[in-house]
N, C-alpha and C positions, 0 to 999 in steps of 0.2 A: 441426543448427545452429539456434540460436534466431532466430526471425523477428520482427523489430521493425516496428511501425508508428510512424512519426515524425510528430507533429502540431505544426505551428508555422505561423503565418501569414506568416512572413518567409522567402522562398526562400533568401536568403543564409545564414540561420541553419541551415536544413535542409541546405544544401550543406556547410557547415562541419562539422556533426555527422556527416554521412555520411562525409566524408573522415576524420574522427577515428576513427569506429567501424570503418572499413574495415580498420584495423590489427589488430583483434581477430579471431581465428580461430573463436571460439565463438558469435558472433552476427552478424547482418547486417540492415541496413535494407532490408526487403523491400517496403516501401510507404511512401507519404507522403500527408499530407492538409494542406491549407492553411487549414482552418477546422474549427470544432467540429462543424458540421452534416455536413461531408464525413467527418470522423473517425467519427461515429456510423454513417453509412451504410457505410463501409468495414469497420468492426467487425461490422456486421450481415451483410454480404455474404460476408466471408472469415474464415478462421481465422488468428489471430496468437498468438505466444507471450508477447508483452508490448507495451505501448504507452508511448511517451514523449509526454507531453501538456503543452503550454503553457497558461497561464491566460488571458492577455489576447488575445482574438480578437474580431473585429468581430461576427460573426453569432451566436455562442453562446460564452459564456466557458467556460474549461476546467472549472470546478467543475460547471456544468450539463451539459457534455458528459460529464464523469466519471460523474455520476449516471445518465445515459442509457446509457452503456457498461456500467456495473455492473448496470443493470436487465436489459440484454439478454444480457450475458455475465458473470455474477457472479464466476466463477473467474478471469477474465482479469486478470493483474497490470498495474497502471497506475502509472507513475512520473511525478509532477508535476515538470516541469523549467521553471523560471521565473526571472525577475529579481526577482519580488516577495519582500520579506523574509518570513521564516517567521511572524512575528507577525501578518502581514496575512491569510494564507490557509491556513496549514498545518493548523490545527485543523479548519477546514471541510473541507479535503481529506481528512483522516483520517476524519472522520465520514461523508464521502461514499463511502469505501471505497478511497482511494488506498493503494497498497502502499509508497509512499515519496514523499518531498518533498525536492527538491534545487534549489539556486539555480544559475543559469547561469554564475556566476563561480566555480564549484567547479573543482577540478583535474581533468584528464582521468582520473587514477587513481580519484578519488572517483566520477566518473560511471560508469566501467566496473565498479567494485565494486558500485555501486548497481544497475546493470542485471543483473549476475550474481546479486545477492542476491534481487531480486524475481522473476527468471526461475526461480529454484530454489524458489519458493513461500514465501519468507520476506519479511519487511518491512524496509525500510531508512529510517532517519531519521538525520540528522546529529547528532553529539554536542551541538551547540549547541541543536538542537531538543529533544532528549531532556532536557537540563538545564532548558530553559525550561519544558517541560511538567511535569517532575518537581517543579519549584519550587512550582507551583500557587498557590493562594490559601488563605486561612484556611478558607473554606467547604469547599474540596476536601480540605484536610487533616483536617477533621472527618468526612469521608465515608470510613468504613472498612468498607464492605460486604464486602470480601474477608476480613475477620476472622471472618466467619460460615462460611467455607468450611472443610471438613475438609482435612487435609494432602494427601490424594490429589486432592481437588477443586481445591485451589490449584495443585498440580503440573500438572494437566491444563489448568486455566485459563491458566497462563503459556504452555504449549505452543500452545494455540489462539490466544492473543494474538500469538505470534510468527509465526503464519501456517501452522503445521503442520496437516495434514489429519487426519481421524479415523483413517484407515488407517495413517498414519505414526506417530501417537501409540500406536495399538494395537500396532504392531510393536515400538516402542521400549520400551513398558511390559509387553510380553508379556501383553496382554489382548485380548479380542475386540473387533471393531469395534462390536458391539451394546452392549457394556459401556461403551465410551468415549462412544457416542452418548447413553446413559442419563446418564452423568456430565455431558455437555455440556448436556443439557436441564435437569438439576438446577442446574447453575451459572447458566444464564440465568435460571431461576426465582428463585433466591436473590438474584442480583445485580440483578434487575429490568432486564436488558439484552436487546436484541433481535437484534443482529447481531455477527459477528466483528469488524467495524470498531469497534463500541462496546466490545468487550473490549480491543482494542488501545489505543484512546484512554484507557480507564480505567487499563490496566496501565502505560502510559507516564506518565500523570499522577501515579501513585502510586509510581513508581520500581520497579515489579515486574519490568519487562523493560528492556533497553537495545538 
């Protein structure tokens, strides 16, 4: 069963989410934190399968907490769950390494789908956020670094941007992990990017993944 860490500074919100998520048989809220500082400490001390993280908290906001969590546990999926509109924080959250971004006024079905998606190693963003990012700006539209990738490189680029691991891509494409790692390094070099979060941000912006 997927073990979730629920981070929100409102106890009543945590209680409501726990009750909602208790209906699912494939994951459970195994721990709670009422602040960003406490969340970082709990992530550092224990193992979790995924984190649900609010943004507005008094001692450390969710974006800063996310950066610390990803610094300590880079592979740990984090879903931002907040009341803030996507245009306010979503881009910063993606750049900081969030596996997904969802508003608290979403449907229970969307929340459960998002948790299942990030827990499986993929990324989840709402259709409205994907449309917003894909629309981009004129400057972004002129940025076509991905056009310099070979067909195979673009294929691997999109898989990495969706959150697939090197071993998963290798098995899917019937290639060795070393070969995929070589492609990955070449892609980062050609694109001038540094992290998988950068890949995801670029891919969504350019409508390469949904």
